[in-house]
C-alpha positions in Angstrom: 0.0 0.0 0.0 2.8 2.5 0.9 4.5 1.7 -2.4 1.4 2.3 -4.4 0.8 5.6 -2.6 4.4 6.7 -3.3 4.1 5.7 -6.9 0.7 7.5 -7.1 2.3 10.7 -5.6 5.1 10.5 -8.1 2.6 10.1 -11.0 0.8 13.2 -9.8 4.1 15.1 -9.9 4.9 13.6 -13.3 1.5 14.7 -14.6 2.7 18.4 -14.4 5.6 17.8 -16.8 4.1 15.6 -19.5 5.7 16.0 -23.0 2.3 17.4 -24.3 -1.0 18.4 -22.7 -3.5 15.5 -22.9 -6.8 16.0 -24.6 -9.9 17.1 -22.6 -11.3 13.6 -22.2 -8.0 12.3 -20.9 -7.8 15.2 -18.5 -11.3 14.4 -17.2 -10.3 10.8 -16.7 -7.1 11.9 -14.8 -9.2 14.3 -12.6 -11.8 11.6 -11.9 -9.2 9.0 -11.0 -7.3 11.4 -8.8 -10.5 12.4 -6.9 -11.6 8.8 -6.5 -8.1 7.8 -5.2 -7.8 10.7 -2.8 -11.4 11.4 -1.7 -13.5 8.3 -2.5 -16.9 8.4 -4.1 -18.2 11.7 -5.4 -20.2 13.7 -2.8 -22.2 16.8 -2.8 -24.7 17.9 -5.5 -24.1 17.8 -9.2 -23.3 21.3 -10.5 -26.0 23.0 -12.5 -26.1 23.8 -16.2 -24.4 27.1 -15.6 -21.2 25.3 -14.6 -20.5 23.1 -17.5 -16.8 22.3 -16.5 -17.8 21.5 -12.9 -20.6 19.4 -14.2 -18.3 17.4 -16.5 -15.8 16.9 -13.8 -18.4 15.8 -11.3 -20.0 13.4 -13.8 -16.6 11.8 -14.6 -15.8 11.4 -10.9 -19.3 10.0 -10.1 -18.8 7.5 -13.0 -16.1 5.8 -10.8 -18.5 5.3 -7.9 -17.6 2.1 -6.0 -14.0 1.9 -7.4 -11.5 1.4 -4.5 -8.9 4.0 -3.8 -6.1 1.5 -4.7 -7.7 0.7 -8.0 -8.1 4.3 -8.9 -4.5 5.0 -7.9 -3.2 2.2 -10.0 -5.2 3.3 -13.0 -4.0 6.9 -12.6 -0.4 5.7 -12.5 -0.9 3.5 -15.6 -2.5 6.3 -17.5 0.3 8.8 -16.6 2.9 6.2 -17.7 1.2 5.8 -21.0 1.2 9.6 -21.6 4.9 9.9 -20.9 5.8 7.9 -24.0 
């Protein structure tokens, strides 16, 4: 567990220095995996139509409901690794 957390934290740091900026769908997936790994299932109310970005982020995060923190961490790490190539 400690190794996975350290690897996850390194991937978060690596995400800030990727060779090129990922597309919006990939950024949403990274956001959702990060939130699921660090905070668990989405909470609070879904943002309204006036907040399209917040709504998309919440929907992506809520789509991972039930996924364990460890699973989300590993998927985040794997996705960052794939973007480094």
